N, C-alpha and C positions, 0 to 999 in steps of 0.2 A: 579609456574605460567605457566611453559612450559607444564607440564602435564595437566593443566586445559585448555590451549589452545588447545591441541590435543583431549581432551575430547569434548570440544565445536565443533571443527572441524569435529569429527566423528559423532556429532549429526546433523550438517547442511549439510555436504557433500552428503549424501544420497538424498537430495532433488534434487541435480544436476543431478542425474541419470534420474529422470523424464524429465528434460530438454533435456537430450541426447535421451530419447525415443520418445519425441515429435519431435525433429529434424529428427530422423530416420523415424518416422511414416509419417512425411510430404514429406520427400525426397524419400523414398522407396516405401511407400504405398499410396501416393497421399492423405493423410488425409488433409482436408481443415481447416485451422485455423479459418475461419469465421464460419463454422458449430459449432465447439467446443466452440468458443466465445459466440455464440448465446445460446448454451445449458448452459453455465455458467452464463450468464447474466439473461436469462429469465426463467430458470428452477431451476438449483442447487443453485445459488446465493441467491435467495429469500428464499428458504427453509433454508439455512444456517443462514441468517440474522434473520429469524422468530424465530428459536429455540434458537439462542443466546440471542436474546432480551427477550424472554420469560423466560429464565434460570436465568438472572442476577437479583439481587435485586436493583431496581431503587430508588436511593435517589437523593438529590439535587446535591451532588458532581458528581455522576456518570452521570446524566442527562446533566450537564454543561460541562463535559469532552469532548465529541466530538465537542461541540460548541466552546471551547476554541482552540482546534486543528484546526477547520475550520477557525477561526478568524486569527490564526497564519499562516495558508496556504495562505489565501487571502492577508494578508499584504504583505508577501514575494513576491507573484506573481506580485502585483501592483508596488512595489519597483523596482523589477528586470525589469519589463516591461518599466517603465519610465526612468530607469537608463541605460538600455542596448540596447534599440531599435535603438540608433543612429549609432550603430556599424554595422548594417546590413541594406541594402535596400530592402531586400525581406522579407519573413515571419519567418526568423530564430529567430528574437528577440521575436516574439510572442511565439514560441515553448519554448524558453528558459525560458520565464516568466512562462509558464504553468508547465514545469517540476520542477522549483525551488520551486513551492508551494506544491508538492506532491511526493509520492514515490510508489513503488509496494506494497503497504500496504495490498492488497487483495491477488492476485494470489501467491505472494511470501511470504507476511507477515503472512497470516492465517495458511498456513501450518508450517511455522517457529514457530508461537506461539503454535500451537498444539504439536510440537515437544518438545519445551523448557519449556512450562508453565503447571501448573495443570489445569484441565478442567474449574474450575470457572474463572480463569484469562484469559484462552483462550477465553472464552465467553465474558469477559469484552474487550478483544482485539478486537473481531468481531464487538462489539457494537461501539467501537471507530473508526473502519474503515468506519462507516457511515459518518464520517466527510470528508473522501476522496471522497466518492461517491457524497456528496453534493458539495464539492469543484469542482470536475472534471466536474460536470455538470452545474455549475453556474459560479463562478469566473473564474475557469480554462478554461471553454468554451468560456467565454467572452474575456479573454485576447488572446486567440488563434485565435478566429474568428473576433476580433476587425477589422472593416472595410469590413468584409465579410457578417456577418449575423446580423439580428436585435434582439433586446431584446426579442420580441415576439417569434422569433425562439428558443432561449435559453430557455424560459419558457416552451415552448412545448416539448423540450428535457427532461427537468426535469420531466414533468408529465408523460412521457412515461417510466420512471424508474420502473421496477417491485420490486426492493429491497426497494424502497420508501414505496410501499403500504404494503409489507410484514413487514416492520418496524412498520408502523402505526397499522396494525392488531395485531401484537404480543404486541404493547404497551397497547392496549385495554385489551387483555388477562392478561398481568401482573398487570396493575393498579387496575383491577377489580377483580383480584384474580380467574379467571376462570381456572378451572382444564383441564389439558390435559392428556390422558391416557399414562401410563408409556411406553406402547409398541410403542407409536408414538415417544417419546423421543429417544428410541433406534433406531427406524427407521430413525429418524433425524440425528443420528451420522454417518449413512452411507454416508449421503450427505456431511458431513464435510470432510470425507475422500476422496470422489470423487472430491470435490472442490480443495483440496490440490494437488491431483495427476494431475488432468487436468489443473489446474491453472499453474503448473510448466511446463507441457508438452507444453502448448500454447506458452511459452516463447522459446522453442526450435523450434516450428514450425515457429515462426517469424524469427529466425535466418536463417532458410533454404532458405529464399528469398534473403539473401544478396548476391550480385554478386561480388563486388571488393572493393577496398579502394578509388574509384574515388570520393566519396562524403565526404571524410574526411575534417572537418572543426575544426582544433584544438583549435581555440578560442572558438567556441561553446562547444566542448567536454570538454575542460579544465574548463570552467566556471560551466558547467552542474555537473562535478564531484566535484568541490569545494563547490558548493550550497549543493549538496546531502550529501557528506561524511564528510565535515568540518562544514559548517554553521548550517545544520540541528541539528547535535548532540550537538554542542556548545549551541545552543539555548535552546534545550531540558534540558540539564544538567543545564543550568542557570535557567530555569523556575522551575525545580525541587528543586534546591537549595533555590530559593526564597520562595517557598512553604513550604519547610522543616524548614528553619530557621526563617521565618516571618509570612507567611500567615497561615500556619497550615490548609489548606482548603481541600486538596486532601487526600484521604486514601493512605498510603505508598505503598500499593500494586499496585496502579496505576503507580508507578514510573517505574517498569520494563516494564509495558505495553507501557508507553510513550517512553522508550528508544528503544524498538524493533520497534516501529512505526518510530522512527527517523533513524534507522540503515539500513532500507531496501534500495535496489538499486533504480534506476530511474524506474518510472512507465511504464509498458508495454502499457498502455493507451495513452501514448505520441505518440507512433507509430500509434495507431488507430486513434487518433484525427487528426494527421497530414495527414494521408491518406484521411480522410473524408473531410478535408478542403483543400487538396492539398497544404500543407504548409511544404515543404521539408521533407517528410517522410523518404528519405534515410538517412539524417543527424541524424534524431531521432532514426532510427534502430540501426546504428553503436554506437551511444552514449549509448543506453540502453544496448546493447551487452556488451560493455566495462565495464559498471558500474556493471552489473551482474556477469562478470568474477571477477572483483575487490572484490566483496561481498564474494567470497569463503573464502578468508583469512581475509577480513576486519571485517566481523560479528563476528566470533569467538574471534578475537583479541579485539575488543571493548567490547564484553560481559565479558571477562575476566578482562579487565581494570576497569569495573564497580565495581569490588570488591575493588578497590583502591580508590574509591570516598570517600569523607569525610562525607557522609551521607548514611544511609542504603538503599540498593536496594535489595528487597526480591526475589533474584534468588538463590535458594539452589542448589549448584553445587553437593552436596553429593547425591541428589536424581535423578540426571540426568543419 
């Protein structure tokens, strides 16, 4: 087991070099996180979503997979919001509710999936990330902005998301069997690589803005980490066991996709949304930083432990 742990650590640790590069690029070269974020959201991200959606074979189980993840995220967000808001008089409870329902499934999870999974499962993972995009722009935005923005503002934000339109266009190509030249697929693979590198770099760019520990709120940080690193995996393992033993609804290949979805650290968009809505961005930045550091050892350990589960998870360590 120890050798498997170091094997997984060796696969995931290089991703953190991109975080370091992003930190240095922002600190020493003055590269602005906002510019990279715009490039990822409005250019590279939609291309990655398009080719991933075109590549997967869509059936009922795959179509409902992101929907199930979205429902789980939304339920968690509302439960945490109504349970924890009484502990703070400011907007901290809103941010806690947002982060409880999501994780860094995109900027962190997509490069992790590309490192660990074969290409067809990596595409399924990208397809599943659509649930996070929908959550962060609807339920997540709502619980964060509750009392600040109207429902109309939330809907406008959703309609401005380029990945949504990339997904709908790819869905048309996929369902109607429209052919895409092979050379374009090869071109699209370059965007996957760019998304992974820049997505990890932007985490480092966010860390360069942290000043000191003056915004430490250990109640907020501890609850955030419990939701992300304990509650999410337990819920996901439970749902997988329920499907494996009783429902028999999902393709077993989805299990490892769901597990990676649950193991990623806190969402970087927690900070972005907190800045946008002026809802304690300093607390969010520190919590995201701590969760990202913990994930260095946490993710390899949890992936190794999946081999001890009483149901099969198709992660072939021999091929890593």
